[in-house]
SESETOR-506596 format. One record per residue: residue in one letter; z, y, x negated of N, C-alpha, C in turn. Coordinates in steps of 0.1 Angstrom, whole numbers, plus 5000, padded with zeros to 4 digits. Atoms other than C-alpha are relative to their C-alpha. Example, Ala and Ser with C-alpha at 12.3 -4.5 7.8 and 13.67 -1.06 7.14 Angstrom:
! residues 2
ATOM residuo  nzz  nyy  nxx cazz cayy caxx  czz  cyy  cxx
ATOM       A 5000 4988 4991 5078 4955 4877 5000 5012 4991
ATOM       S 5000 4989 5009 5071 4989 4863 5008 5011 5008
END
This chain:
! residues 163
ATOM residuo  nzz  nyy  nxx cazz cayy caxx  czz  cyy  cxx
ATOM       M 5009 4993 4992 5469 5576 2100 4994 5001 4984
ATOM       T 5009 5003 5012 5436 5577 2079 5000 5010 4998
ATOM       E 5002 4990 5002 5426 5601 2062 4981 5004 5004
ATOM       D 5021 4994 4994 5388 5622 2076 4998 5003 4984
ATOM       R 5005 5002 5019 5366 5615 2042 4985 5007 5008
ATOM       T 5010 4997 4995 5340 5630 2065 4997 5011 4992
ATOM       V 5000 4988 5005 5321 5656 2047 4991 5007 5007
ATOM       W 5007 4992 4991 5308 5685 2068 4993 5006 4993
ATOM       L 5008 4993 5006 5281 5704 2063 5011 5016 5001
ATOM       D 4990 4986 5000 5290 5739 2048 4995 5011 5009
ATOM       D 4998 4989 4993 5289 5776 2063 4980 4996 4998
ATOM       H 5013 4995 4994 5250 5778 2050 4992 4990 5003
ATOM       Q 5005 5006 4990 5239 5747 2061 5000 4997 5010
ATOM       Q 4999 4997 4988 5254 5752 2091 4990 5008 5011
ATOM       R 5008 4988 4994 5231 5780 2097 4986 4992 5000
ATOM       V 5014 5005 4997 5200 5762 2086 4992 4990 5008
ATOM       W 5002 5010 4990 5205 5736 2104 5002 5004 5019
ATOM       R 5007 4997 4990 5206 5754 2135 4991 5009 5006
ATOM       L 5012 4996 4999 5178 5775 2126 4990 4988 5006
ATOM       W 5008 5015 4996 5162 5736 2129 4998 4996 5016
ATOM       L 4998 5003 4989 5174 5731 2162 4993 5003 5007
ATOM       E 5009 4993 4988 5163 5761 2176 4987 5000 5001
ATOM       V 5018 5004 5001 5128 5757 2162 4998 4989 5004
ATOM       T 5005 5013 4994 5127 5721 2173 5000 4997 5013
ATOM       T 4996 5005 4986 5136 5727 2205 4992 5008 5006
ATOM       A 5011 4989 4994 5115 5762 2216 4988 4999 4993
ATOM       L 5009 5004 5000 5090 5749 2197 4986 4992 5010
ATOM       P 5003 5012 4991 5077 5721 2213 5001 5007 5014
ATOM       A 5004 4992 4981 5083 5742 2252 4989 5011 5000
ATOM       V 5010 4990 4997 5063 5773 2241 4985 4994 4995
ATOM       L 5012 5003 5002 5035 5749 2229 4993 4991 5011
ATOM       N 5001 5005 4993 5038 5726 2257 4993 5016 5015
ATOM       R 5003 4986 4989 5035 5761 2283 4988 5003 4993
ATOM       Q 5010 5000 5002 5007 5768 2265 4990 4991 5004
ATOM       L 5008 5007 4994 4987 5738 2266 5000 4994 5016
ATOM       S 5001 5003 4979 4996 5733 2304 4991 5008 5006
ATOM       R 5010 4991 4993 4982 5768 2310 4987 4997 5000
ATOM       D 5011 4999 5008 4952 5764 2287 4989 4989 5009
ATOM       S 5005 5013 5000 4945 5727 2300 5004 4986 5008
ATOM       Q 4995 5013 4990 4965 5705 2321 5006 4993 4989
ATOM       L 4995 5015 5007 4979 5687 2290 5017 5008 4994
ATOM       S 4987 4999 5008 5011 5686 2273 4997 4995 4986
ATOM       V 5004 5003 5016 5018 5685 2236 4997 4986 4995
ATOM       Q 5001 5016 5004 5020 5646 2239 4984 4996 5004
ATOM       D 5012 5002 4997 4988 5646 2254 4989 5003 4989
ATOM       F 5005 4993 5013 4974 5668 2230 4994 4988 4985
ATOM       E 5003 5012 5014 4983 5645 2200 4997 4988 5001
ATOM       V 5008 5013 4997 4969 5616 2215 4986 5000 4995
ATOM       L 5016 4992 5004 4936 5633 2217 4992 4998 4990
ATOM       V 5005 4993 5013 4935 5649 2188 4998 4984 4991
ATOM       R 5003 5009 5007 4941 5618 2172 4992 4987 5001
ATOM       L 5013 5008 5000 4916 5593 2186 4987 5010 4997
ATOM       S 5013 4991 5004 4889 5622 2183 5002 5002 4979
ATOM       E 5002 5005 5015 4898 5622 2145 4993 4982 4995
ATOM       T 5002 5010 5006 4884 5586 2141 4986 5000 5004
ATOM       D 5013 4997 5004 4850 5577 2135 4991 5000 5016
ATOM       D 5007 5005 4989 4841 5563 2171 5013 5000 5012
ATOM       D 4992 4996 4990 4868 5581 2192 5010 4991 5005
ATOM       E 4993 5015 4996 4890 5547 2195 5010 5002 4994
ATOM       M 4989 5011 5009 4921 5530 2181 5008 4989 5009
ATOM       R 4989 5010 4997 4942 5503 2187 5013 5001 5002
ATOM       V 4991 4992 4989 4969 5511 2213 5013 4998 4981
ATOM       V 4988 5002 5006 4997 5494 2181 4993 5009 4986
ATOM       A 5007 4991 5008 4974 5519 2156 5006 5011 5006
ATOM       L 4998 4986 4995 4982 5548 2174 5018 5001 5002
ATOM       S 4986 5001 4996 5020 5540 2184 5009 4998 4987
ATOM       E 4991 4995 5008 5027 5542 2151 4996 5012 4989
ATOM       H 5007 4989 5005 5006 5569 2139 5011 5014 5004
ATOM       M 4992 4992 4987 5025 5588 2167 5019 4998 5000
ATOM       G 4985 5006 4998 5059 5571 2163 5012 4996 5007
ATOM       W 4995 5004 4984 5066 5562 2194 5000 4984 4999
ATOM       E 4998 5017 4993 5079 5525 2207 4983 5002 5010
ATOM       R 5016 5004 4989 5043 5507 2225 5003 5000 5013
ATOM       S 4993 4999 4986 5066 5507 2256 4996 5014 5005
ATOM       R 5003 4982 4989 5064 5547 2260 4987 4999 4993
ATOM       L 5014 4991 4999 5030 5551 2248 4993 4995 5007
ATOM       S 5009 5009 4985 5014 5523 2273 5007 5005 5012
ATOM       H 4998 4995 4991 5033 5544 2298 4991 5015 5001
ATOM       H 5007 4989 4997 5019 5574 2289 4986 5000 4998
ATOM       L 5018 5003 4999 4985 5563 2283 4993 4995 5010
ATOM       T 5003 5005 4987 4984 5546 2317 5000 5019 5008
ATOM       R 5002 4986 4992 4991 5584 2331 4988 5009 4994
ATOM       M 5009 4993 5005 4964 5598 2308 4989 4993 5006
ATOM       E 5010 5007 5000 4942 5570 2319 4994 5008 5017
ATOM       K 4998 4997 4986 4948 5580 2357 4991 5014 5001
ATOM       R 5011 4986 5000 4936 5618 2348 4984 4997 4995
ATOM       G 5015 5001 5003 4903 5603 2336 5000 5001 4980
ATOM       L 5001 4994 5016 4916 5613 2294 4991 4992 4989
ATOM       V 5007 5011 5007 4912 5581 2282 4999 4987 5004
ATOM       E 5001 5018 4998 4904 5540 2288 5002 4993 4995
ATOM       R 4996 5012 5005 4915 5515 2280 4990 4987 4996
ATOM       R 5014 5010 5002 4892 5485 2265 5007 4987 4994
ATOM       I 4996 5014 5009 4898 5449 2253 4995 5001 4987
ATOM       C 5001 4998 5011 4897 5447 2217 4987 4986 5000
ATOM       C 5009 5009 4998 4862 5428 2211 5001 4989 4991
ATOM       S 4996 5006 5013 4873 5413 2180 5009 4988 4999
ATOM       D 4987 5008 5003 4901 5395 2188 5003 4997 5016
ATOM       G 4996 4999 4990 4902 5398 2226 5018 5002 5008
ATOM       R 4982 4996 4998 4943 5404 2224 5003 5014 4998
ATOM       G 4993 4987 5002 4949 5439 2217 4992 5008 5006
ATOM       A 5008 4988 4989 4940 5471 2239 4996 5009 4985
ATOM       I 5009 4988 5003 4917 5499 2226 5004 5006 5007
ATOM       I 4999 4991 4986 4921 5528 2241 4992 5012 4991
ATOM       H 5018 4991 5007 4888 5552 2238 5006 5013 5005
ATOM       L 5002 4986 4998 4884 5589 2242 4990 5002 5012
ATOM       T 5010 4996 4996 4865 5596 2271 4994 5018 5003
ATOM       D 5005 4986 4999 4843 5627 2279 5012 5009 5007
ATOM       Q 4992 4987 4992 4868 5644 2302 5010 5005 4989
ATOM       G 4986 4994 5012 4894 5640 2276 4993 5010 4985
ATOM       M 5004 4990 5014 4870 5658 2246 5000 5008 5009
ATOM       K 5005 4984 4992 4863 5685 2273 5018 5008 4999
ATOM       A 4986 4989 5000 4902 5692 2277 5001 4997 4991
ATOM       L 4996 4998 5014 4910 5686 2238 4993 5014 4999
ATOM       Q 5005 4990 5003 4883 5711 2234 5000 5012 5006
ATOM       Q 4998 4987 4996 4891 5734 2259 5016 5003 4999
ATOM       A 4989 4998 5003 4927 5734 2248 5000 5000 4988
ATOM       A 5001 4995 5017 4921 5736 2209 5001 5013 4999
ATOM       P 4999 4988 5012 4913 5772 2203 5012 5004 5007
ATOM       G 4988 4989 4996 4942 5785 2223 5013 4993 4991
ATOM       H 4987 5005 5012 4968 5760 2204 5000 5005 4991
ATOM       A 4995 4993 5011 4956 5769 2171 5003 5015 4999
ATOM       A 4995 4986 4999 4957 5806 2179 5014 5003 5004
ATOM       L 4990 5004 4999 4990 5796 2190 5007 4999 4991
ATOM       V 4991 5008 5008 5006 5777 2162 4995 5009 4985
ATOM       R 4997 4987 5004 4988 5805 2140 5003 5013 4995
ATOM       R 4996 4986 4999 5003 5832 2149 5015 4995 4999
ATOM       V 4984 4998 5002 5039 5818 2158 5008 4993 4988
ATOM       V 4995 5007 5012 5040 5792 2129 4997 5006 4988
ATOM       F 5003 4998 5015 5021 5806 2102 5003 5018 5000
ATOM       G 5005 4981 4994 5020 5848 2114 5008 5005 4987
ATOM       G 4991 4993 5006 5051 5855 2093 4999 4995 4986
ATOM       L 4998 5001 5015 5044 5838 2061 4986 5001 4990
ATOM       D 5008 4999 5008 5024 5844 2031 4998 4992 4992
ATOM       H 5006 5007 5009 5008 5823 2008 5014 4989 4992
ATOM       G 4991 5007 5007 5037 5814 1990 5012 4997 5008
ATOM       H 4990 5004 4988 5062 5809 2020 4996 4990 5001
ATOM       L 5005 5016 4995 5038 5783 2032 5001 4991 4989
ATOM       N 4997 5011 5003 5039 5762 2002 5015 4996 4997
ATOM       D 4988 5004 5001 5073 5763 2003 5002 4996 5006
ATOM       L 5002 5008 4986 5075 5753 2034 4993 4988 5002
ATOM       E 5007 5013 5006 5051 5727 2026 5008 4988 4991
ATOM       T 4996 5011 5013 5072 5711 1997 5017 4996 5009
ATOM       I 4991 5009 4994 5104 5713 2021 4998 4986 5013
ATOM       L 5004 5007 4990 5088 5700 2050 4995 4983 4994
ATOM       S 5007 5016 5006 5071 5669 2024 5015 4994 4998
ATOM       R 4988 5011 5007 5108 5661 2009 5006 4999 5015
ATOM       I 4994 5002 4990 5123 5661 2045 4992 4987 5006
ATOM       C 5005 5011 4993 5094 5637 2057 5002 4987 4987
ATOM       D 5005 5010 5009 5096 5616 2024 5023 4994 5001
ATOM       G 4989 5004 4996 5138 5614 2033 5001 4989 5009
ATOM       L 5001 5007 4991 5129 5606 2070 4995 4980 5000
ATOM       T 5004 5016 5000 5110 5575 2059 5005 4991 4990
ATOM       E 4995 5009 5006 5130 5563 2036 5012 4997 5007
ATOM       E 4988 5002 4986 5161 5565 2062 4993 4989 5007
ATOM       E 5004 5010 4994 5140 5543 2084 4999 4984 4994
ATOM       K 4999 5010 5009 5133 5522 2057 5011 4989 5001
ATOM       S 4985 5007 5000 5169 5514 2055 5005 4999 5014
ATOM       Q 4994 5008 4985 5175 5510 2091 4998 4985 5003
ATOM       L 5009 5015 4999 5147 5485 2093 5008 4995 4992
ATOM       G 4991 5012 5011 5165 5466 2067 5007 4994 5007
ATOM       D 4985 5007 4995 5198 5469 2081 4999 4991 5017
ATOM       A 5000 5010 4987 5182 5455 2114 4996 4987 4997
ATOM       D 5003 5014 4999 5168 5424 2099 5016 4992 4994
END
């Protein structure tokens, strides 16, 4: 019989992990309901529109957008097709090389973003930051930065393993 060498989460880690799962499940659902109610957008739509609006010319190459969002290009392409049908974004051919697609934020997409943003910001402020003082916010930033660093290292390791 082989010995189980798995190092399980201790009770405290298990409680924190379960809270993390609860937050990462409930928060997107709450955000989706608010965005859908206020502007008929999903969290994913909103993220695409925000990222495009933060560029100088309201557009971005599909490859860059997929990297920023952490999505596979095929998933993003399907999502962008749905957004394009709703008039939120427009696909253009890259004039510098003629190969890559560029996604452009339309006037309708900007209006939807402007309609959604105030309620979204108010909800995030209330739900995520409402119970936190400045010290808690600093602690949360430090913790999330460490988790992001760990994720980045794990992704590098996994991608290195794939080669």
